[in-house]
C-alpha positions, 0 to 999 in steps of 0.5 A: 587906116585906124578909125576915129569913133565917137560914142555917146553915153560911153562911160558905162554899160553898152557904150563902155563895152563898145569903147573897149572893143574899138580900142582893142582894134587900135581905133581912136575913141571919143566917149561922152557922159553927162558928168566929168566924174563919170568921164574920168572913171571911164577914161582911167579904165579905158587907158589900161587897155594900152591900145588906140587913143581915147578922149573924154568929152562932157556932153548932154545929148539933149542939147544940140550945142553940146553935141556940136561942141563934142564933135568939134573936139574930136575934129580938133584932136584927130582931124576926122570922124569915121564912126558915130555911135548914138548910144546914150539912153535912159529909161522910165517905166510906169503906167500912163496914168502914173507917168509924169510929163517930166519923165516922158519928156526926159525919155523922148528928149534923150533917146530920140531927140538926143540921137537926132542931135548927135547924128545932125552934128556928125553928118558934115564930118561923116560926109567927108569920111564916107563914114558910119552911123550906128544907133543903139535902139532896143527890141523894145523898138518893135515889141511893146509892153506894159508900163513901156509907153515912153520907152517904147515910143522912144525906141520905136521912133529911133528905129524908124528914124535910123532907117529913114536916115539910112536912106537919106545918107546912103547917096554920100556912101555913109553906112547906117545901122541900128542895133536892137539888143534884148536883155543886156547886163548893165547898170541901165535904169539903176540895175546892178549887174551880177553873176545871176545875169550871166545869161544876158547879153554882155556889153562886150558882146555889143562891142563885138557886133560893132567891130564886126560891122566895121570890118564888113565889106562896104558894099554890104549893109546890115541896116537893122540888127536884132540881138537877143539872149540865146537861151533866156530863163523862160526858154530853158527846158525843165529838167 
């Protein structure tokens, strides 16, 4: 059966890489972004794959009503939801004495409360399909660093949230995994990918992980997956 996959923040970066990998498998894929412009650009790219089906939905994960609407759009189009991937996230990095309350709230409301909204909206449909929840956390969810108070808090919270949800929904035969990447070459936080970042994890690598998880026998659940570059510059042996 072709799976129906819902991906938040799917217009670029990791979310787009996951969408591309799922379409290559022939899945039906719905992506969200906060602006219609970003959705249109991503859909134009994804349609070139020529496999599966794709749907773009404007939604801000900070609003539960947006996520409920988005899930309903998936159900209206395809009649079911098999996989929910909560990927949307933001970053703001500053010392606590310089961080504004607005920046703190934006990170927490997007990276943590936003995932709650996505998962909460998807649960009824996933109970019916005995589906799969995946959240995209970070190695920052177990490793703290300077200027990372907001981001660390959101990702530490997300890892704990996802593992608790895993215990809540396993009686319904819903699988739950949190994927925790290290350095990924994306446009996250205003960065621009370049050839100099070839050593980093690439978005398509995370997409491959998602596909591999979906192929795994239902009896086995990798509930937490840590991913890091094989040989970062700091680990390279000096010649």
